N, C-alpha and C positions, 0 to 999 in steps of 0.2 A: 790117614791124611786128616789134617786139622783145617777147618774152615771157620770163617767169621761171617755172620749174617750181616747184610746191609740192605738199605732201602734202595730200590731201583730209582733211576733218575726221575725227578718230578714227584716222587712219593715220599711219605714220611714213615712208612712201616714196611716190614719185610714181606707180608702176604704169605708167610709160611706158617703152617699150623702144626703143633705137636700132637701126640697121641691123645692128649687130654682135651683136644679141641680148642686150645687157647693159642693165640698168635705168639710166635717166638719173637722176642724183642731184637731190635737192631743192636749189633755188637755181641750177641751171644755166640760163643765158640762151641763147635761140635766136632767130635771125632767121627769120621765116616770111612767106610771101607773103600769106597771109590767115589770119584767126583760126581756130584749130583747135577749132571748137565741139564736136567729139566728145570733147575733153579737158576739158569743163566741170568747174570746181571743182579742176582740177589745175594751173592756171597763172594768173599775173597779167600784164596788159598793162603794160609799162613804157615803151613808146614807140609812138606812133601810136594813142593811145587814143580817137580820134574814133569816135563811134557811127554816123556816117553810112554807110549801106550795109550795116550789120550786122544779122544776124538774131538776135533775142533767144532765149536758151536757156530753155526752160520744161519742166516735167515735169507735164503735165496729168493730172488724175484719179489722183493718187498716193494709195496707201493709207496712207502715212506723213505725219505732220504734227508740228509742234512746238507744244506747249502749255505755258503758264506754270502750274506746279503750286503755287507760293507766290511771294511777292515776291522777284524776282531768281533764281529757280530754275525750270528748264524740264525737261520730259520729252518724249521722242518717243512718239507714239501711233500705233497701227496700227488702222485702222477704229474710231477713237475710244477705244481701250483703251491705257493706258500700257504700254510695252514696254521702257523703260530706267529706270535710276536717275536721280535728280535731277542736272541738269547746269547749269553757268553758260552764259549766252548765248554767250560766247567759245568754248566747247567745241563749239558747234553751227554755227560759221561755215562757210558753203558747203554746209550740209546740203540746202537746197532745190534746189541745182543738181546734186545727185548723181543717178545712175541708180537705178532701183528696186532693182537688185542691190546697189549700194553702200550704199543706205539700209538694206537688210536686214542687210548685213554690219556696218554701224556699230551698228545696234540690238543685234545679237548680241554685239558687243564691249562694249557699255555696259549690258547687261541687269542687272536686279536680282539680286544674289547671294542664294541661299537660306540 
């Protein structure tokens, strides 16, 4: 299977490091034996995209959710309370696939400025 690395929503780098300890750049293509589900939100499958035999990646019982605040504008909420400024849907691509830690970091980067 071939994958292409991407930056998770709200970040500018992949956060994935190679054997040499250096961060792999956005856009790098890798051949992998199986889908690296631990990297959810940090890659796109570009070859071998069959869903047969794959385990879906989910984040059950997340404290974070995306809610529409006005037509075309969204906010991230934590336990039902808005924690970010208004964002477009494209800004939130991949948010649901993030870990709780990544969601918290994203919310912190996008918080409403006082």
